[in-house]
C-alpha positions in Angstrom: -12.7 24.7 -4.2 -10.8 21.6 -5.5 -10.0 18.0 -4.8 -10.1 17.1 -1.1 -8.8 13.5 -1.3 -9.0 10.2 -3.2 -12.6 9.0 -3.4 -11.9 5.6 -4.7 -9.3 3.3 -6.2 -10.6 1.0 -9.0 -8.7 -1.7 -10.8 -9.4 -4.9 -12.8 -9.2 -8.4 -11.2 -9.6 -11.9 -12.5 -11.5 -12.7 -9.3 -12.9 -9.5 -7.7 -14.7 -11.2 -4.9 -11.7 -13.3 -3.7 -9.3 -10.3 -4.1 -11.7 -8.0 -2.1 -11.8 -10.7 0.6 -8.0 -10.8 0.7 -7.7 -7.0 1.2 -10.4 -7.1 3.9 -8.7 -10.0 5.8 -5.1 -9.0 5.6 -5.2 -5.2 5.4 -8.6 -4.3 6.8 -9.7 -2.5 3.6 -13.3 -2.8 2.3 -14.9 -4.8 1.1 -16.5 -1.8 -0.6 -16.4 1.3 1.6 -13.4 2.1 3.6 -13.3 5.0 6.1 -9.8 6.5 6.0 -8.0 8.8 8.4 -7.0 12.2 7.2 -3.3 12.5 6.4 -0.9 12.9 3.6 -1.4 11.3 0.3 1.3 11.4 -2.4 0.1 11.6 -6.0 3.1 11.1 -8.3 3.3 9.9 -11.8 6.6 8.1 -12.4 8.7 7.9 -15.6 8.2 4.8 -17.7 11.8 3.7 -16.9 11.5 4.1 -13.1 12.7 1.2 -11.1 10.7 2.2 -8.0 8.3 -0.7 -8.7 8.2 -3.5 -11.3 8.4 -2.4 -14.9 5.5 -4.7 -15.9 3.1 -2.9 -13.6 1.4 0.4 -14.3 0.7 1.3 -10.7 1.7 0.6 -7.1 -0.7 1.4 -4.3 0.9 3.0 -1.2 -1.0 2.4 2.0 -0.4 4.5 5.2 -0.2 2.3 8.3 0.2 3.2 12.0 2.3 0.2 13.1 4.4 -1.3 10.3 6.1 -3.9 12.5 2.8 -5.3 13.9 1.2 -5.4 10.4 4.3 -7.1 8.9 4.2 -9.7 11.7 0.5 -10.5 10.9 1.2 -10.6 7.2 4.2 -12.9 7.7 2.1 -15.2 9.9 -0.4 -15.5 7.1 2.4 -16.5 4.7 2.6 -13.2 2.8 6.1 -12.3 1.6 7.4 -8.9 2.7 10.3 -7.0 1.2 12.0 -4.3 3.2 15.1 -2.2 2.5 16.7 0.2 5.0 17.6 2.5 2.1 13.8 3.1 1.7 13.5 4.4 5.3 14.4 7.9 6.5 13.7 9.9 9.7 12.0 12.6 7.5 9.7 10.3 5.5 9.2 7.2 7.6 9.4 3.5 7.0 8.4 1.2 4.2 7.7 -2.4 3.3 6.3 -3.9 0.2 4.0 -6.8 -0.5 2.0 -8.1 -3.4 -1.7 -9.1 -3.5 -2.6 -12.6 -4.8 -2.8 -11.2 -8.3 0.7 -9.8 -8.1 -0.3 -6.2 -7.7 2.4 -4.2 -5.8 1.5 -2.6 -2.5 3.8 -0.4 -0.5 3.1 -0.1 3.2 4.2 3.3 4.7 4.5 4.3 8.3 5.0 8.0 8.1 7.7 9.6 10.3 6.5 10.7 13.7 6.0 14.5 14.0 9.0 16.1 15.7 
């Protein structure tokens, strides 16, 4: 018996209702309950000096997606800035893109590699 998955993700917001609406509109999350699909979830504390995400942020949420290109197209059409870097992608791990929510919180979008 042990942990079977993440049961929730809770964080502070200056405008919780507006931020919840942004996540629901652009990423299909929430507004309160979110049925997720089974799959891998990385749980990894990083060193304080890591440059994997902004030094002024204590966390970055990584979201598994099934069609990174289509989601990025929708986000760009909504005026949301997206950062990609081919160095982040690999055939073993998958593909990545990064965005920020309206309060500047970092989000990493991850399309896992297809099973061989």
